C-alpha positions in Angstrom: 74.5 5.6 48.9 73.7 3.8 52.1 76.6 2.1 53.9 76.3 -0.7 56.4 78.2 -1.0 59.7 79.0 -4.5 60.9 79.2 -5.7 64.4 80.9 -9.0 65.3 79.9 -9.9 68.8 82.4 -8.6 71.4 85.4 -8.3 69.2 84.5 -5.9 66.5 86.8 -6.1 63.6 84.4 -4.5 61.2 84.5 -7.3 58.8 81.4 -6.2 57.1 81.9 -2.4 57.4 83.6 0.3 59.3 83.8 4.0 58.9 87.0 6.1 59.2 88.4 9.6 58.8 89.2 11.9 56.0 92.3 13.9 55.4 93.0 17.2 53.4 95.3 17.6 50.5 97.5 20.3 51.8 100.6 21.2 49.8 103.1 20.4 52.5 104.2 17.4 54.3 102.6 17.1 57.7 105.8 16.2 59.4 108.5 18.0 57.4 109.2 20.7 59.9 111.1 20.2 63.2 108.9 20.2 66.3 109.7 21.0 69.9 110.1 18.0 72.2 106.9 17.5 74.0 106.8 18.2 77.8 106.2 15.1 79.9 102.7 14.9 81.4 99.2 15.7 80.1 99.3 18.3 77.3 97.3 21.5 77.8 95.7 20.9 74.4 95.8 18.5 71.4 94.7 21.2 69.0 98.0 22.0 67.3 98.7 18.3 66.8 95.2 17.5 65.5 95.3 20.4 63.1 98.6 19.3 61.7 97.7 15.6 61.3 94.1 15.6 60.3 94.8 16.3 56.6 96.8 13.0 56.4 93.8 10.9 57.3 91.5 9.8 54.6 88.0 8.5 54.2 87.7 5.1 52.4 84.4 3.9 50.9 83.8 0.7 49.1 81.2 -0.8 46.8 80.5 -4.3 45.7 77.7 -6.6 44.5 77.0 -9.6 46.6 74.6 -12.5 46.0 71.3 -12.6 47.9 70.8 -15.9 49.7 67.3 -17.4 49.4 67.7 -20.0 52.1 70.4 -21.5 54.2 70.7 -24.8 56.1 71.0 -24.4 59.9 74.2 -25.5 61.6 75.8 -25.5 65.0 79.3 -24.8 66.2 81.6 -27.6 67.2 84.8 -27.6 69.3 85.1 -23.9 68.8 86.8 -23.7 72.2 89.7 -25.9 71.0 90.5 -24.2 67.7 90.4 -20.8 65.9 88.2 -21.8 62.9 87.2 -19.6 60.0 83.6 -18.4 59.8 81.5 -21.1 58.1 79.6 -20.0 55.0 76.1 -21.3 54.4 75.2 -23.5 51.4 72.0 -21.6 50.6 70.9 -21.1 47.0 72.1 -17.9 45.4 69.6 -15.4 44.2 70.0 -12.0 42.6 72.8 -9.7 43.6 72.5 -6.4 45.5 75.0 -3.6 45.9 76.5 -3.0 49.3 79.2 -0.8 50.7 81.3 0.1 53.7 83.1 3.1 55.2 86.5 3.2 56.8 89.7 5.2 57.2 93.3 5.1 56.2 96.3 7.4 56.3 98.8 8.7 53.7 102.4 7.5 54.1 104.0 9.1 51.0 103.5 12.3 49.0 102.6 10.3 45.9 99.6 8.7 47.5 100.3 5.4 49.2 97.7 4.8 51.8 97.6 2.3 54.7 94.2 0.8 55.9 92.7 -2.4 57.2 92.2 -5.4 55.0 88.7 -6.1 56.3 87.6 -2.8 54.8 88.5 -3.9 51.2 87.9 -7.6 51.5 84.8 -9.0 49.8 81.9 -9.8 52.0 82.0 -13.4 50.8 85.5 -13.7 52.3 87.0 -14.4 48.9 88.7 -11.6 46.9 88.2 -7.9 47.3 85.5 -5.3 46.8 84.6 -4.0 43.3 85.5 -0.4 43.9 87.5 1.7 46.5 87.1 5.4 46.7 89.4 7.6 48.8 88.2 11.1 49.9 90.4 13.8 51.3 89.3 16.4 53.8 88.8 18.9 51.0 86.3 16.5 49.5 88.5 15.5 46.6 87.8 11.9 45.6 90.1 9.4 44.0 89.6 5.9 42.7 92.1 3.8 44.6 94.1 0.8 43.4 94.7 -2.1 45.8 98.4 -2.6 45.8 98.3 -5.5 48.2 96.7 -6.9 51.3 97.5 -9.3 54.1 94.6 -11.0 55.8 96.6 -12.4 58.7 97.6 -9.0 60.0 94.4 -7.3 58.7 96.5 -4.7 56.7 96.2 -3.4 53.2 98.0 -0.9 51.0 96.2 1.4 48.5 97.5 3.8 45.9 95.9 7.0 44.5 97.3 9.2 41.7 98.3 12.2 43.8 101.2 14.5 44.2 102.6 16.6 47.0 100.1 15.1 49.4 100.4 15.5 53.2 101.7 12.4 54.8 102.8 11.0 58.1 105.8 9.0 59.3 105.9 5.7 61.2 106.9 5.9 64.8 108.6 3.3 67.0 105.9 1.3 68.8 108.5 -0.6 70.8 109.1 2.7 72.7 105.4 3.0 73.6 104.8 2.6 77.3 101.7 1.9 79.3 100.4 5.3 80.4 101.6 7.3 77.3 99.2 9.7 75.7 97.9 8.8 72.2 95.3 10.3 69.9 93.2 8.7 67.2 91.6 10.5 64.2 88.7 8.8 62.5 85.2 8.9 61.1 83.1 7.1 63.7 79.5 6.6 62.5 80.1 9.0 59.7 81.3 12.0 61.8 84.2 13.2 59.8 87.6 14.1 61.3 86.7 13.0 64.9 89.7 13.4 67.2 89.9 11.4 70.4 92.6 11.1 73.0 93.5 8.6 75.7 96.4 6.7 77.2 98.0 3.4 76.3 96.2 0.9 78.6 98.4 -2.2 77.6 100.9 -3.3 75.1 101.4 -6.7 73.4 97.7 -7.4 74.1 96.6 -10.8 72.6 92.9 -11.4 72.0 93.3 -15.1 71.0 96.0 -17.7 70.5 97.0 -16.3 67.1 100.2 -14.5 66.0 99.0 -10.9 66.4 99.4 -8.5 69.3 97.9 -5.1 69.8 98.2 -1.8 71.6 95.2 -1.3 73.9 93.9 2.2 74.5 91.1 3.9 76.2 90.9 6.6 73.5 87.4 6.3 72.1 87.5 4.0 69.1 84.3 3.2 67.4 83.1 1.7 64.1 84.6 4.1 61.7 88.0 4.4 63.3 89.1 1.1 61.8 92.1 1.5 59.5 92.9 5.0 60.8 96.1 6.0 62.7 97.0 6.1 66.3 99.5 8.9 66.9 102.0 9.6 69.7 102.6 13.1 71.0 105.3 13.7 68.4 102.8 13.0 65.6 104.2 9.7 64.5 102.0 6.7 63.7 102.5 4.1 66.5 99.5 2.0 65.6 96.8 1.2 63.1 93.3 1.2 64.7 91.8 -2.1 64.0 89.2 -3.3 66.5 87.3 -2.7 69.7 86.2 -5.0 72.5 82.6 -4.2 73.4 79.4 -6.1 74.5 77.3 -3.4 72.8 79.1 -2.4 69.6 80.1 1.0 70.9 83.3 2.1 72.6 83.6 1.0 76.3 87.2 2.1 76.5 88.9 -0.9 75.0 90.3 -0.1 71.6 93.0 -2.1 69.8 95.6 -1.0 67.3 98.2 -2.9 65.3 101.6 -1.8 66.5 103.6 0.2 64.0 106.6 -2.1 64.3 104.3 -5.0 63.4 102.6 -3.1 60.6 105.5 -1.4 58.9 107.3 -4.6 57.6 104.0 -5.9 56.2 103.3 -2.6 54.4 106.8 -2.4 53.0 106.5 -6.0 51.7 103.2 -5.2 50.0 104.7 -2.1 48.5 107.5 -4.3 47.0 104.9 -6.7 45.6 105.9 -9.4 48.0 104.0 -11.6 50.4 104.7 -10.9 54.0 106.7 -13.8 55.5 106.0 -15.3 59.0 107.4 -18.3 60.7 105.2 -21.5 61.0 105.6 -24.8 62.9 102.7 -26.7 61.4 100.9 -27.8 64.6 97.4 -27.6 66.0 97.6 -26.4 69.6 95.4 -26.0 72.6 96.1 -24.3 76.0 96.7 -26.2 79.2 94.0 -25.9 81.9 94.4 -27.3 85.4 92.8 -30.7 84.5 94.9 -31.2 81.4 98.1 -30.4 83.2 97.1 -32.8 86.0 96.3 -35.5 83.4 99.8 -35.0 82.0 101.4 -35.1 85.4 102.7 -31.5 85.0 103.1 -29.2 88.0 101.7 -26.2 86.3 99.7 -25.0 83.3 102.8 -23.9 81.4 103.1 -24.2 77.7 100.8 -25.4 74.9 99.6 -28.9 74.1 100.2 -30.2 70.6 96.8 -31.5 69.4 97.6 -32.2 65.8 100.6 -32.3 63.4 100.4 -31.0 59.9 102.1 -33.6 57.7 105.3 -32.5 56.0 105.7 -29.3 58.0 108.4 -28.1 60.3 107.1 -29.7 63.5 106.8 -33.2 62.0 110.3 -32.9 60.5 111.7 -31.9 63.8 110.1 -34.9 65.6 107.4 -33.2 67.5 104.5 -35.5 68.3 100.9 -35.3 69.2 100.6 -34.9 73.0 103.9 -33.0 73.4 103.8 -29.8 75.4 105.8 -27.0 73.9 107.3 -24.8 76.7 109.9 -22.6 74.8 110.9 -21.6 71.3 114.3 -20.1 70.5 114.9 -19.3 74.2 111.5 -17.6 74.7 109.1 -19.1 77.2 105.6 -20.0 76.0 103.0 -18.3 78.2 99.7 -16.5 77.9 101.3 -13.4 76.3 103.8 -15.3 74.2 101.9 -18.1 72.5 103.5 -20.6 70.2 101.8 -19.0 67.2 103.1 -15.5 68.2 106.6 -16.7 68.8 106.8 -18.7 65.6 105.4 -15.9 63.5 108.2 -13.6 64.5 110.9 -16.1 63.3 112.3 -15.9 59.8 111.4 -19.0 57.7 114.4 -21.2 57.1 116.1 -20.4 60.4 117.0 -23.2 62.8 115.8 -22.8 66.4 115.7 -24.9 69.6 112.2 -26.0 70.7 111.8 -27.2 74.3 109.1 -29.8 74.9 107.8 -32.0 77.7 107.1 -35.6 76.6 106.1 -38.3 79.0 107.0 -36.0 81.9 110.6 -35.5 80.6 112.0 -32.3 79.2 113.6 -32.5 75.7 115.1 -30.0 73.3 114.6 -30.5 69.5 116.1 -28.5 66.7 113.5 -27.2 64.3 113.8 -25.5 60.9 111.1 -22.8 60.8 108.6 -23.1 57.9 106.7 -20.3 56.2 103.2 -19.6 57.4 100.5 -20.2 54.7 98.1 -17.5 53.8 94.7 -17.4 55.7 93.0 -18.6 52.5 95.4 -21.5 52.1 94.8 -22.5 55.8 91.0 -22.3 55.4 91.2 -24.5 52.3 93.3 -27.1 54.1 90.8 -27.1 57.0 87.8 -27.5 54.7 89.6 -30.4 52.9 90.3 -32.1 56.2 86.7 -31.7 57.4 87.4 -29.1 60.1 84.6 -27.3 61.6 80.9 -27.6 61.8 78.9 -30.7 62.6 75.7 -31.4 64.4 76.2 -31.4 68.1 74.4 -34.1 70.2 73.2 -33.0 73.6 73.7 -35.3 76.1 77.7 -41.7 81.6 81.3 -45.1 83.9 81.0 -43.9 87.5 84.4 -42.2 87.8 84.1 -40.2 84.6 80.3 -39.8 84.3 80.1 -41.6 81.0 78.7 -44.8 79.5 81.1 -46.5 77.0 80.9 -49.1 74.2 83.4 -50.6 71.8 83.7 -48.9 68.5 82.3 -51.4 66.0 82.1 -51.3 62.2 78.3 -50.8 62.4 78.8 -47.8 64.6 81.5 -46.4 62.3 79.2 -46.7 59.3 76.3 -45.2 61.2 78.4 -42.2 62.3 80.3 -42.0 59.0 83.6 -42.4 60.8 86.9 -43.3 59.1 87.3 -47.1 58.7 90.7 -47.0 60.5 89.5 -45.0 63.5 90.2 -46.9 66.7 88.8 -46.1 70.1 85.8 -46.3 72.4 82.4 -44.6 71.7 80.6 -42.6 74.3 77.0 -43.6 74.5 75.8 -41.4 77.4 77.2 -38.5 79.4 75.9 -37.5 82.9 74.8 -33.9 82.6 76.2 -33.2 86.1 79.6 -34.6 85.3 82.9 -32.8 84.5 82.9 -34.6 81.2 79.6 -32.9 80.2 80.9 -29.6 81.4 84.0 -30.0 79.2 81.8 -30.6 76.2 81.8 -34.4 75.7 78.7 -35.8 74.2 77.1 -39.0 73.0 78.9 -40.1 69.8 82.3 -38.8 70.7 85.2 -41.3 70.4 87.8 -41.7 73.1 91.1 -42.5 71.2 93.5 -42.5 74.2 93.6 -42.0 77.9 96.8 -40.5 79.4 98.4 -41.0 75.9 97.6 -44.7 76.0 95.5 -45.9 73.1 92.2 -47.6 74.1 89.9 -49.9 72.2 87.6 -51.1 75.0 85.7 -49.7 78.0 87.9 -51.9 80.2 91.0 -50.3 79.0 89.6 -46.9 79.8 88.7 -48.0 83.3 92.2 -49.5 83.8 93.8 -46.2 82.7 91.6 -44.2 85.0 92.4 -46.6 87.9 96.1 -46.3 87.2 95.9 -42.5 87.2 94.0 -42.6 90.5 96.6 -44.9 92.0 99.3 -42.5 90.9 97.6 -39.7 92.8 96.4 -37.8 89.8 93.1 -35.9 90.0 92.3 -36.1 86.3 93.0 -38.0 83.1 93.9 -36.6 79.7 91.7 -37.9 76.9 92.2 -37.6 73.2 88.7 -37.1 71.7 87.5 -37.4 68.1 84.2 -36.0 66.9 83.0 -36.6 63.3 85.6 -35.5 60.8 86.9 -32.6 62.9 90.5 -32.9 64.2 91.0 -34.7 67.5 91.4 -32.6 70.7 92.8 -33.2 74.1 90.5 -32.8 77.1 91.3 -33.1 80.8 88.5 -34.8 82.7 88.5 -34.8 86.5 88.1 -38.2 88.2 85.1 -38.2 90.5 85.6 -38.9 94.2 
């Protein structure tokens, strides 16, 4: 059978396909004997460690039938820079189906055949459900039909089960003890080359690749398509990470591999094994980072914290009194920064607990008490976004003097023509100077300015007055709340021209 390997731009998660390593069924546990404490520094050889651990790593292959699309309507991305949105699926007419497959890896964590791998290896290509068949192959070429015990899309982890006995297995390590500079090895099946062992050092810990709740161990050990789902070992042979992705402009390893830390993965796997859904904290807010212009527009001295762009009705943030335009700077005593985003800090909290949330509103610092909610599944969040009209719309390429825009009142005729909500209030942008900061920030003809510096506007004159007031106050930029189509509104800081 032919297997496809998927490449997703620079961040390769192997959503379509990844290959991984195999492991041999040896009649002893790979870690049941005491081992000497490793000597600090570079080891003379990884051979003994690799020989002991290789049998615990398995090859995972999947099969499924997917519809063949006959045609699809073109679309363009909108406001991607302000929100992490799910991949949009085309509306093309479905034709006949075809069989496809993928390769990946996993590792055995119990003698009776529980196996850890990545969710993206067993998730359906359509994004809904799972593949039709999962086959696990050990290093002695013994094949098993695997059962999917559970999966968690948010962490990209899945748990499989095969009917085995006395299988070699590995133990979880403590990834909190991992330090930058530590040696690690990865065992996998890159591009179909079975049992490939690579070694390197930990390049970074708690590495975030977006504003989401997950953090990774970064390594320069060679990780390619095919290592996904396999283990990252420390020098004691414990699993300290689950290889999950690589950052690359080419699709091949350039020395930036990412693994899910064991202390992040283990609770998820244990919950799946109990038949439970992994729980994560959730505030119910749409957020965006602060750049220099947005911070200046808010009158803040630094780009600290995250700006609340939208509030999910009925969720924890709304109940606690958090409002659109607030800046969250700390949660439960932890400062919000580039490494500790709001989503990351919230996800680590237990749903139902009460925590203090520090915000800045109208230039003043406030502390609110919030009862943490439970984060919905990725599928539930996608469904909510689609129902609210998030995502993809046609983008219009595109001028007042100070902002580089021409404005017009938002009339009923314009609302109808642009299919805007009847109750939407604001000022419509009719032209944007291509040389302006507004154009550089993504504003286009047809966008609606709802507020300037958190003051609602319904006429071009009000916009000009707000800009003038900001200039008189010594501010270099203004904060605008922008609405485009049916997508959620977003805050944008626009510099005031000299």
